[in-house]
Backbone bond lengths (Angstrom), bond angles and torsions (degrees), N, CA, C in turn:
res aa  C-N    CA-C-N  psi(-1)  N-CA   C-N-CA  omega(-1)  CA-C   N-CA-C  phi
1 M - - - 1.434 - - 1.528 109.56 -
2 D 1.289 116.05 143.85 1.457 122.77 179.59 1.531 109.72 -70.07
3 S 1.340 116.71 147.69 1.463 119.60 -179.05 1.528 111.91 -65.74
4 T 1.319 117.54 -29.11 1.461 120.26 176.95 1.527 110.71 -66.71
5 V 1.305 116.20 -42.28 1.466 120.09 178.57 1.522 110.00 -64.65
6 T 1.317 117.00 -40.99 1.463 121.18 178.25 1.527 110.65 -61.36
7 C 1.331 116.32 -42.79 1.469 119.91 178.61 1.522 111.48 -64.89
8 I 1.309 116.87 -39.02 1.464 120.03 178.66 1.525 110.52 -64.28
9 V 1.326 116.42 -44.35 1.469 120.13 178.88 1.530 110.45 -62.13
10 N 1.320 116.84 -44.46 1.461 120.21 178.85 1.532 112.04 -64.41
11 L 1.328 116.25 -39.25 1.465 120.82 178.26 1.529 111.05 -64.09
12 V 1.314 116.84 -45.73 1.464 120.74 179.02 1.524 110.37 -62.93
13 F 1.320 116.80 -42.61 1.465 120.99 178.88 1.527 110.61 -61.27
14 A 1.321 117.70 -47.25 1.469 121.12 -179.32 1.526 111.25 -63.59
15 C 1.321 117.17 -42.00 1.468 120.11 179.16 1.526 111.48 -67.74
16 L 1.317 116.69 -36.73 1.459 120.61 178.34 1.535 111.09 -64.66
17 I 1.326 117.00 -45.05 1.466 120.50 178.27 1.532 110.38 -64.66
18 A 1.329 117.63 -38.99 1.472 120.20 177.28 1.531 110.47 -63.73
19 A 1.321 117.26 -41.96 1.464 120.43 178.59 1.530 111.17 -65.50
20 L 1.322 116.71 -39.81 1.464 119.99 176.84 1.524 111.57 -65.11
21 S 1.319 117.12 -34.90 1.463 120.65 177.33 1.520 111.26 -66.35
22 I 1.311 116.56 -41.20 1.465 120.50 177.13 1.524 110.29 -65.65
23 A 1.337 116.65 -40.55 1.459 120.24 176.38 1.528 110.72 -63.27
24 G 1.323 117.26 -38.75 1.460 121.12 176.87 1.514 111.59 -62.35
25 Y 1.326 116.59 -39.98 1.465 120.72 177.56 1.529 110.50 -63.09
26 V 1.325 116.05 -47.28 1.463 120.34 -178.04 1.528 110.14 -63.96
27 L 1.326 118.04 -45.29 1.461 120.77 -179.84 1.524 112.19 -65.84
28 T 1.323 116.97 -39.41 1.455 120.03 177.82 1.525 110.54 -63.62
29 H 1.322 116.47 -42.89 1.463 119.79 178.75 1.528 111.27 -65.96
30 K 1.329 116.52 -40.43 1.456 120.70 -178.55 1.534 111.23 -67.02
31 R 1.324 117.46 -41.96 1.467 120.72 -174.79 1.520 113.94 -83.81
32 T 1.336 117.63 -34.94 1.464 119.65 -176.00 1.520 112.87 -111.11
33 G 1.325 117.48 -17.99 1.455 120.66 -176.58 1.518 113.20 76.95
34 Q 1.325 117.15 9.49 1.454 121.48 -178.75 1.527 110.28 -105.36
35 H 1.322 114.72 148.76 1.459 120.94 175.33 1.524 107.58 -100.63
36 W 1.305 116.77 109.56 1.462 121.37 178.53 1.521 108.48 -96.78
37 P 1.327 118.91 110.52 1.459 120.41 -177.30 1.526 113.57 -67.21
38 L 1.320 117.48 -17.85 1.463 118.44 -179.11 1.518 111.87 -60.72
39 W 1.336 118.14 -32.43 1.467 120.43 179.16 1.527 111.20 -66.55
40 I 1.327 116.72 -41.58 1.464 120.62 -179.77 1.524 110.19 -67.28
41 V 1.317 116.91 -44.04 1.468 120.82 179.87 1.521 109.99 -62.64
42 L 1.336 116.87 -40.74 1.461 120.57 178.78 1.527 111.35 -64.74
43 A 1.325 116.94 -43.35 1.470 120.58 179.06 1.524 110.94 -62.98
44 V 1.328 117.22 -43.83 1.469 120.47 179.77 1.535 110.19 -63.85
45 G 1.322 116.54 -40.03 1.465 119.77 178.06 1.517 112.26 -59.72
46 W 1.326 116.60 -43.79 1.468 119.14 -179.72 1.524 112.13 -72.54
47 V 1.328 117.38 -33.03 1.472 119.50 176.30 1.529 109.96 -65.44
48 I 1.333 116.40 -42.40 1.469 119.16 177.65 1.520 110.89 -63.60
49 L 1.332 116.81 -34.70 1.465 119.72 176.64 1.525 111.80 -66.52
50 A 1.329 117.43 -28.18 1.467 121.35 -179.69 1.531 112.49 -77.89
51 I 1.324 117.73 -22.36 1.468 121.13 -175.49 1.534 113.20 -58.35
52 P 1.339 120.64 -46.32 1.469 118.64 179.62 1.524 113.38 -61.59
53 Y 1.322 116.93 -31.99 1.469 119.44 179.33 1.522 111.05 -71.58
54 V 1.318 117.07 -37.31 1.464 120.27 175.76 1.523 109.91 -64.17
55 I 1.313 116.40 -43.24 1.467 120.89 -179.99 1.530 110.67 -63.90
56 F 1.332 116.17 -41.85 1.467 119.68 178.79 1.523 111.07 -64.28
57 L 1.334 117.24 -42.94 1.467 120.62 -179.45 1.526 112.05 -69.11
58 A 1.336 117.03 -23.51 1.458 121.06 176.88 1.527 111.70 -82.87
59 D 1.321 116.72 2.84 1.471 123.41 179.86 1.526 113.05 62.82
60 Y 1.300 115.85 35.38 1.447 121.56 176.30 1.514 107.99 -106.53
61 N 1.328 116.34 132.26 1.465 119.96 -179.66 1.516 110.32 -84.74
62 L 1.301 115.40 131.47 1.458 122.87 179.34 1.516 107.56 -117.03
63 S 1.316 116.52 139.45 1.465 119.24 -179.49 1.525 110.04 -66.61
64 V 1.307 114.71 157.31 1.453 120.53 179.99 1.526 110.23 -63.11
65 A 1.320 117.06 -37.97 1.465 120.85 179.52 1.529 111.19 -64.63
66 A 1.320 117.29 -41.61 1.463 120.46 178.89 1.521 110.92 -67.31
67 M 1.316 116.30 -40.03 1.470 120.95 178.09 1.528 110.07 -63.79
68 A 1.314 116.70 -44.29 1.466 120.77 179.33 1.528 110.77 -64.56
69 A 1.329 117.17 -38.48 1.467 120.57 178.90 1.532 110.73 -64.67
70 L 1.321 116.94 -41.10 1.466 119.83 177.87 1.524 111.13 -64.33
71 W 1.318 116.37 -46.69 1.468 119.52 -179.91 1.520 111.22 -63.88
72 L 1.314 116.63 -43.68 1.457 119.87 -178.84 1.529 111.71 -64.25
73 S 1.324 116.59 -43.71 1.466 118.98 179.22 1.528 110.75 -65.10
74 S 1.318 116.96 -36.02 1.453 120.47 176.90 1.520 111.39 -63.90
75 Y 1.313 116.83 -46.83 1.465 120.58 -179.93 1.527 111.11 -64.05
76 V 1.319 116.89 -38.64 1.468 120.29 178.83 1.536 110.17 -64.35
77 L 1.322 117.40 -43.40 1.465 120.09 179.31 1.525 111.75 -64.73
78 I 1.309 117.46 -39.08 1.463 120.21 178.51 1.532 110.10 -66.34
79 M 1.340 117.40 -39.37 1.469 120.35 176.55 1.531 110.74 -65.66
80 V 1.326 117.29 -39.61 1.462 120.94 178.24 1.531 110.22 -62.53
81 S 1.331 117.20 -38.98 1.466 119.33 178.19 1.525 111.06 -64.70
82 L 1.319 117.67 -35.97 1.465 120.04 175.99 1.525 111.34 -66.47
83 V 1.319 117.14 -39.92 1.462 120.74 176.85 1.527 109.91 -63.21
84 L 1.334 117.01 -42.14 1.460 120.39 177.59 1.527 111.64 -62.78
85 L 1.324 116.52 -36.56 1.457 120.35 176.78 1.523 110.92 -63.73
86 F 1.327 117.30 -45.90 1.462 120.56 179.23 1.529 111.06 -63.82
87 L 1.325 117.27 -38.90 1.461 120.22 177.07 1.528 111.44 -63.77
88 K 1.320 116.50 -39.59 1.462 120.67 177.88 1.520 110.58 -64.99
89 L 1.322 117.22 -42.56 1.466 120.62 178.03 1.528 111.29 -63.76
90 M 1.316 117.06 -40.76 1.463 120.31 177.53 1.526 110.61 -63.64
91 H 1.315 116.84 -38.49 1.464 121.33 177.61 1.533 110.46 -63.07
92 F 1.342 117.11 -43.61 1.459 120.82 177.37 1.523 111.79 -61.75
93 L 1.318 116.57 -44.47 1.465 120.25 -179.76 1.523 111.26 -63.84
94 K 1.319 116.88 -40.15 1.457 120.65 179.34 1.528 110.59 -64.89
95 N 1.321 117.50 -42.25 1.461 121.05 178.33 1.525 111.48 -66.61
96 R 1.315 116.69 -37.36 1.462 120.21 178.42 1.525 111.10 -65.80
97 E 1.330 116.35 -41.23 1.462 119.98 177.56 1.525 111.09 -64.32
98 K 1.324 117.43 -38.73 1.472 120.67 177.86 1.524 110.46 -63.40
99 K 1.334 116.83 -41.95 1.467 120.37 179.06 1.523 110.75 -63.81
100 E 1.319 117.19 -41.65 1.462 121.02 -178.87 1.532 111.07 -66.15
101 T 1.323 117.60 -39.49 1.460 119.89 -179.90 1.526 112.22 -72.15
102 T 1.328 117.62 -31.86 1.461 120.06 178.50 1.529 111.33 -76.76
103 Q 1.322 117.89 -27.37 1.461 120.86 179.32 1.530 111.16 -76.33
104 Q 1.313 118.00 -23.45 1.475 120.12 -178.56 1.453 108.73 -86.20
């Protein structure tokens, strides 16, 4: 496969995941009334991951250090969103246990 095609596929994938993250934020807010920051962090992480592909497709040369910084910051943000998700799940479980103990 050509490197341009690979970049296009990666760009579309990153933009699609970012759009799904934004949709997840909107749906979560609409259904629960809560603002979950993990959706925003996840969307920003995927948008940052898409930036090097846009730059490559625009035929602009980016230094290896700048490319590595973009990828690293993207991966860190995606990991942070996963940590936020686990923290949210732990919070839900703790609240559920409190409700069960107070009902008994």
